[in-house]
C-alpha positions in Angstrom: -0.1 0.0 0.0 2.9 2.3 0.9 4.7 1.4 -2.1 1.8 2.4 -4.3 1.4 5.8 -2.6 5.1 6.5 -3.0 5.0 5.7 -6.7 2.0 8.1 -7.1 3.6 10.8 -5.2 6.9 10.5 -7.3 4.9 10.3 -10.4 3.0 13.4 -9.6 6.2 15.2 -8.5 7.9 14.3 -11.9 4.8 15.6 -13.8 5.0 19.0 -11.9 8.6 19.3 -12.4 8.3 18.7 -16.1 5.6 21.2 -16.3 7.5 23.7 -14.5 10.5 23.3 -16.9 8.0 23.0 -19.8 9.9 19.7 -20.8 6.6 18.1 -21.5 6.0 20.8 -24.2 9.3 20.3 -25.8 8.9 16.5 -25.8 5.5 17.0 -27.4 6.9 19.4 -29.8 9.8 17.2 -31.0 7.5 14.2 -31.4 4.8 16.1 -33.3 7.3 17.6 -35.7 9.1 14.3 -36.3 5.9 12.2 -36.6 4.1 14.8 -38.8 7.0 14.9 -41.3 7.2 11.2 -41.2 3.5 10.9 -42.2 4.0 13.4 -45.0 6.9 11.2 -46.4 5.3 8.0 -45.9 1.9 9.1 -47.4 3.7 10.8 -50.4 5.4 7.4 -51.1 2.1 5.6 -50.9 0.5 8.0 -53.3 3.5 7.7 -55.6 3.0 3.9 -55.8 -0.7 4.1 -56.2 -0.4 6.6 -59.0 1.9 4.2 -60.7 -0.5 1.4 -60.2 -3.4 3.5 -61.6 -1.3 4.5 -64.6 -0.5 0.8 -65.3 -4.0 -0.3 -64.9 -5.2 2.6 -67.2 -2.7 1.7 -69.8 -3.8 -1.9 -69.7 -7.4 -1.0 -70.1 -6.7 1.3 -73.1 -4.6 -1.4 -74.6 -7.3 -4.1 -74.2 -10.0 -1.9 -75.6 -7.9 -1.1 -78.7 -7.3 -4.9 -79.3 -11.0 -5.5 -79.1 -11.7 -2.7 -81.6 -9.2 -4.0 -84.0 -10.7 -7.4 -83.7 -14.0 -6.0 -84.5 -12.7 -4.5 -87.5 -11.1 -7.7 -88.7 -14.4 -9.5 -88.2 -16.2 -6.7 -90.1 -13.6 -7.1 -93.1 -12.3 -3.4 -92.6 -8.9 -4.3 -91.2 -6.5 -6.8 -92.5 -3.3 -7.0 -90.3 -0.1 -7.4 -92.3 1.8 -9.2 -89.7 1.1 -11.8 -87.1 2.4 -9.4 -84.3 -0.4 -6.9 -85.3 -3.1 -9.4 -85.2 -5.3 -9.2 -82.1 -6.5 -12.7 -82.9 -3.1 -14.2 -82.6 -3.0 -16.0 -79.2 0.9 -15.9 -79.0 1.4 -12.3 -79.4 -1.7 -11.3 -77.4 -0.8 -13.6 -74.6 3.0 -12.7 -74.6 2.8 -9.1 -75.3 -0.4 -7.2 -76.1 -2.8 -8.5 -73.4 -0.1 -8.8 -70.6 -1.9 -7.9 -67.3 -0.8 -6.5 -64.0 -0.8 -8.4 -60.7 -1.1 -5.6 -58.0 -0.2 -5.7 -54.4 -2.7 -3.5 -52.6 -1.4 -1.3 -49.7 -2.6 -1.8 -46.3 -4.2 0.8 -44.0 -0.8 1.1 -42.2 1.2 1.3 -45.4 2.3 4.9 -44.8 3.9 4.1 -41.4 6.7 1.9 -42.7 8.0 2.0 -46.3 9.9 -1.1 -45.5 10.7 -3.3 -48.6 8.3 -1.4 -50.9 11.3 0.8 -52.1 12.9 -2.6 -53.4 9.8 -4.3 -54.7 7.3 -2.6 -57.2 3.7 -2.6 -56.2 2.6 -4.5 -59.3 4.2 -7.1 -61.6 3.3 -7.4 -65.5 2.5 -10.9 -66.2 2.5 -12.5 -69.7 2.5 -15.9 -71.2 6.2 -15.7 -71.8 8.6 -17.3 -69.1 8.8 -15.9 -65.7 12.1 -14.0 -66.2 10.5 -11.7 -68.7 8.4 -10.0 -66.0 10.4 -11.0 -62.9 13.6 -9.3 -63.8 12.0 -6.0 -64.9 11.5 -4.4 -61.4 11.9 -0.7 -61.2 13.4 0.1 -57.9 14.0 3.4 -56.2 17.3 5.5 -56.7 20.2 3.5 -55.2 21.3 6.7 -53.5 17.9 7.0 -51.8 18.0 3.4 -50.8 21.4 3.9 -49.2 20.2 7.0 -47.3 16.9 5.3 -46.1 13.5 6.7 -45.8 12.2 9.0 -43.1 8.9 7.2 -42.1 7.1 6.7 -38.9 9.2 3.5 -38.4 12.3 5.5 -38.7 11.1 7.9 -36.0 10.2 5.1 -33.7 13.3 2.8 -34.2 16.0 5.5 -34.5 14.9 8.9 -33.0 12.7 7.9 -30.2 15.5 6.1 -28.4 17.6 9.3 -28.5 14.8 11.3 -26.9 14.5 8.6 -24.3 18.2 8.7 -23.6 17.9 12.5 -23.3 15.1 12.1 -20.7 16.8 9.3 -18.6 20.6 9.3 -18.9 20.9 11.2 -15.5 17.8 9.5 -13.8 19.4 9.3 -10.4 23.0 10.3 -11.2 22.1 14.0 -11.2 20.5 13.9 -7.7 23.5 11.9 -6.5 26.0 14.6 -7.9 23.8 17.3 -6.4 23.7 15.8 -3.0 19.9 15.5 -2.9 19.8 11.7 -3.2 21.1 11.2 0.2 18.4 13.4 1.5 15.6 11.7 -0.4 16.9 8.4 0.9 16.3 9.5 4.4 12.6 9.0 3.8 11.2 5.4 3.9 11.3 5.1 0.2 13.4 2.3 -1.3 15.8 3.5 -4.2 14.0 1.1 -6.7 10.7 2.9 -5.9 12.2 6.2 -6.7 13.6 5.1 -9.9 10.3 3.1 -10.8 8.3 6.4 -10.2 10.6 8.5 -12.3 10.7 6.0 -15.0 6.8 5.5 -15.1 6.1 9.2 -15.6 8.6 9.3 -18.5 7.2 6.0 -20.2 3.7 7.5 -19.9 4.7 10.7 -21.3 6.5 9.4 -24.3 4.2 6.6 -24.9 1.0 8.6 -24.6 2.2 11.4 -26.9 3.6 9.0 -29.6 0.3 7.1 -29.7 -1.9 10.1 -29.6 0.1 12.0 -32.4 0.2 8.7 -34.6 -3.5 8.2 -34.2 -4.2 11.8 -35.2 -1.8 11.4 -38.2 -3.5 8.3 -39.3 -6.9 9.9 -39.3 -5.5 13.1 -41.1 -4.3 11.1 -44.0 -7.6 9.1 -44.1 -6.9 5.9 -42.6 -10.1 4.0 -41.7 -9.5 2.7 -38.2 -13.0 1.3 -37.9 -12.1 -2.1 -39.9 -11.0 -5.1 -38.0 -7.8 -5.3 -40.0 -6.8 -1.7 -39.0 -7.8 -2.1 -35.4 -5.7 -5.5 -35.2 -2.8 -3.6 -36.9 -3.2 -0.6 -34.6 -3.2 -2.8 -31.6 0.1 -4.6 -32.6 1.5 -1.2 -33.4 0.7 0.1 -29.9 1.9 -3.1 -28.3 5.3 -2.9 -30.0 5.7 0.7 -29.3 5.2 0.2 -25.7 7.6 -2.8 -25.7 10.4 -0.8 -27.5 9.9 2.4 -25.2 10.2 0.1 -22.1 13.4 -1.6 -23.7 15.1 1.8 -23.9 14.0 3.0 -20.5 15.1 -0.3 -18.9 18.4 0.2 -20.6 18.7 3.7 -19.3 17.9 2.3 -15.8 20.5 -0.3 -16.0 23.2 2.1 -17.0 22.1 4.5 -14.3 22.3 1.6 -11.7 26.2 1.3 -12.6 26.7 4.4 -10.3 28.6 6.4 -13.0 28.5 10.1 -13.4 25.7 11.6 -15.8 28.3 12.4 -18.4 29.6 8.8 -18.4 25.9 7.6 -18.5 25.2 9.8 -21.5 28.3 8.5 -23.3 27.5 4.8 -22.5 23.9 5.1 -23.7 24.9 7.0 -26.9 27.5 4.2 -27.5 24.9 1.4 -26.9 22.5 3.4 -29.4 25.2 3.3 -32.0 25.9 -0.5 -31.3 22.2 -1.6 -31.4 21.1 0.5 -34.3 24.1 0.8 -36.5 26.9 -1.5 -35.7 25.0 -4.8 -35.0 22.8 -4.7 -38.0 25.9 -4.0 -40.1 27.8 -7.0 -38.7 24.8 -9.2 -39.1 24.6 -8.1 -42.7 28.2 -9.0 -43.3 28.0 -12.4 -41.6 24.8 -13.4 -43.5 26.3 -12.3 -46.9 29.5 -14.2 -46.0 27.5 -17.5 -45.1 24.9 -17.3 -47.8 26.2 -15.1 -50.7 23.6 -14.4 -53.2 24.7 -14.6 -56.9 25.1 -11.4 -58.7 22.0 -10.3 -60.6 24.2 -9.9 -63.7 25.4 -13.4 -63.4 22.0 -14.7 -63.0 20.8 -13.0 -66.1 23.7 -14.2 -67.9 22.8 -17.8 -66.9 19.2 -17.2 -68.1 20.4 -16.1 -71.4 22.6 -19.0 -71.9 19.7 -21.3 -71.1 17.6 -19.5 -73.7 20.4 -19.9 -76.2 20.8 -23.7 -75.5 17.0 -24.1 -75.8 16.9 -22.3 -79.1 19.7 -24.6 -80.5 17.5 -27.6 -79.6 14.4 -25.9 -81.0 14.8 -27.4 -84.6 14.9 -30.9 -83.1 12.0 -30.3 -81.0 10.0 -29.0 -84.0 10.8 -31.9 -86.0 9.8 -34.3 -83.3 6.7 -32.3 -82.9 5.8 -32.5 -86.5 6.4 -36.3 -86.5 4.1 -36.8 -83.5 1.5 -34.4 -84.6 1.2 -34.4 -88.4 -2.3 -33.1 -88.2 -1.0 -29.8 -86.9 1.4 -29.3 -89.7 -1.4 -30.0 -92.1 -3.7 -27.2 -90.5 -4.5 -24.3 -92.8 -2.6 -21.2 -91.9 -4.1 -17.7 -92.1 -2.4 -15.3 -94.5 0.3 -13.4 -92.7 0.7 -16.0 -89.8 3.8 -18.0 -89.7 2.6 -20.9 -87.6 5.7 -22.8 -87.8 7.8 -19.9 -86.5 5.3 -19.3 -83.7 5.2 -23.0 -82.8 9.0 -22.8 -82.6 8.9 -19.9 -80.2 6.6 -21.8 -78.0 8.7 -24.9 -77.9 11.9 -22.8 -77.3 10.1 -21.0 -74.5 8.9 -24.3 -72.9 12.4 -25.9 -73.3 13.9 -23.0 -71.6 11.3 -22.6 -68.8 12.5 -25.6 -66.6 16.1 -24.4 -66.7 15.2 -20.7 -66.1 13.1 -21.9 -63.2 16.0 -23.7 -61.7 18.3 -20.9 -62.0 15.8 -18.5 -60.4 14.9 -21.0 -57.8 18.6 -21.1 -56.7 18.6 -17.4 -56.5 15.4 -17.3 -54.4 16.7 -20.0 -52.2 19.8 -18.0 -51.3 17.6 -15.1 -50.4 15.3 -17.4 -48.3 18.4 -18.8 -46.5 19.7 -15.2 -45.9 16.2 -14.2 -44.6 16.3 -17.1 -42.0 19.7 -16.2 -40.8 18.7 -12.6 -40.4 15.6 -13.8 -38.5 17.5 -15.8 -36.2 20.1 -13.1 -35.6 17.7 -10.2 -35.4 17.2 -10.9 -31.7 20.6 -9.6 -31.1 19.4 -6.2 -31.9 16.1 -5.0 -30.6 16.2 -2.4 -33.4 16.1 -5.1 -36.1 13.3 -6.8 -34.2 11.3 -3.6 -34.1 11.9 -2.6 -37.7 10.9 -6.0 -39.0 7.8 -6.0 -36.8 6.8 -2.4 -37.9 7.2 -3.5 -41.5 5.0 -6.5 -40.9 2.3 -4.2 -39.4 2.5 -2.0 -42.3 2.4 -4.9 -44.8 5.7 -3.8 -46.4 7.7 -6.6 -45.2 9.7 -9.2 -47.2 7.3 -12.0 -46.1 4.2 -10.2 -47.8 6.2 -9.6 -51.0 7.1 -13.3 -51.1 3.5 -14.2 -50.5 2.7 -12.0 -53.6 5.4 -13.7 -55.5 3.8 -17.1 -54.9 0.5 -15.9 -56.0 2.0 -14.3 -59.2 3.8 -17.6 -60.0 0.4 -19.5 -59.6 -1.4 -17.0 -61.7 1.3 -17.1 -64.4 0.6 -20.7 -64.8 -3.1 -20.0 -65.2 -2.4 -17.3 -67.8 0.0 -19.6 -69.7 -2.7 -22.3 -69.4 -5.3 -20.1 -71.2 -3.0 -18.9 -74.2 -0.4 -21.6 -75.0 -2.9 -24.5 -75.9 -4.6 -21.9 -78.2 -1.1 -21.1 -79.8 -0.2 -24.8 -80.3 -3.6 -25.7 -81.8 -3.4 -22.3 -83.9 -6.8 -21.4 -82.7 -7.6 -17.7 -83.2 -8.9 -15.6 -80.3 -12.5 -14.3 -80.3 -14.2 -11.5 -78.5 -15.6 -14.0 -76.2 -12.1 -15.1 -75.3 -11.1 -11.7 -74.5 -14.0 -11.5 -71.8 -12.6 -14.9 -70.3 -9.0 -13.6 -69.9 -7.8 -14.6 -66.4 -7.7 -11.7 -63.8 -5.3 -11.5 -60.8 -6.8 -10.8 -57.5 -4.5 -10.7 -54.5 -5.6 -12.8 -51.5 -4.3 -11.5 -48.2 -2.4 -13.5 -45.8 -4.1 -15.2 -42.9 -4.1 -12.8 -40.0 -3.0 -15.7 -37.8 0.4 -15.8 -39.9 1.0 -12.2 -39.1 -0.1 -12.4 -35.6 2.5 -15.3 -35.0 5.3 -13.4 -36.5 4.5 -10.1 -34.5 4.2 -12.2 -31.4 7.7 -13.4 -31.9 8.9 -9.9 -32.3 7.2 -8.9 -29.1 8.8 -11.7 -27.1 12.1 -10.7 -28.7 11.7 -7.2 -27.0 10.2 -8.7 -23.8 13.2 -10.9 -23.1 16.0 -8.1 -23.0 13.5 -6.0 -20.9 13.3 -8.7 -18.3 17.0 -9.2 -18.2 17.8 -5.5 -17.9 15.3 -5.1 -15.1 16.8 -8.0 -13.3 20.2 -6.6 -13.7 19.1 -3.2 -12.5 17.4 -4.5 -9.3 20.6 -6.4 -8.3 22.9 -3.4 -8.9 20.5 -0.9 -7.1 20.8 -2.8 -3.9 24.4 -1.6 -3.6 23.9 1.7 -5.2 26.1 4.5 -3.4 23.7 7.4 -2.5 26.6 9.9 -2.2 29.2 10.7 -5.0 
């Protein structure tokens, strides 16, 4: 009972002290400026990607309508295409080029809070009946210089800047009073030192946490985020829980450093060094270790291997065509429309199919190395709470690598469906009709099960909870022998 009263009194005293020195105002001002600018950048990035998606979908719609119009003209006899490439009834060129469709990854309600992997992965993929490398290697990523500098979004504010604010508020938590000689006077009261520290920390935690959450929710509403849906509420709940855990970690770290009984200047130096270690040094070392253990082949080398596979397939094409003609003489005898080179088209398809398996193996090896890298990163990320927090915030925003891999698997499945629609028509020399145009496959992204995301976020939360517990245990043990006089 007495402990609760002491905690309440210390909490209220700290609040009065902050108000008298206007520290709460400056903390609010700093957080408001940083979060507001982060939302401007984050929403600007989301808008840029959505504009690109809208432009792509508009281009596709115009392209398809033009194909339909030309097909109507051909049926009416007013248009006669001179080349197979120009024929909207030619299944090969329509499926491989003219009617190629876009598979779009929709942004989540929290996409503006963390740019994450969205600067490395495009928001859409143009799928055709050609082999996978024809669209999988055509990503348009952000300027490499911008990628190196990073993005100023809400995740950056939380992961990088918020700890600096916490260090500024807590580096001299009890060392300042010890240096001023007031700590010995305070300890003459029946108040345990751990209660004094807990009271001081609790006010600072509440101040930073409540201001960050309040300003963030306001920012989400200003940019038009619908917080009434279940998906948004779940994401907001996880974001708040992760934020609280991350704030508690840094305050627990500050308490542990204060418990070392160093001077305020030494505390500030130690905490700044730990900030550099946790946010810059450890992530860099983990990246070096991962690349050393599982080096990913250079993209140029992979493209070269794919080109070689295509060349080899082309060399074997003549033999494949000959075998096809022997096995399917009825196809060779089929009438060919004027201007269409059926034999050449069939050869292209056979070359494409012959190269597909080899190319798939090459790209699978590349993807396998990336997956192994990601597994190592996931295993080592717990060495740095900053990595854990960044990965978790990306997952909340839906801009994490896991979601893009989920999209990639859906695109692969859709690619097979698209090829299954067009290639049989090509090999059977069946012209497309307007009815076929209405039956073209359409991609619809299916969101991950919320349970999968919850499990990954729960792992991130536990990755923050463990060091918090260890730091608290260390602080309690050190505080027992803390000298109250300098």
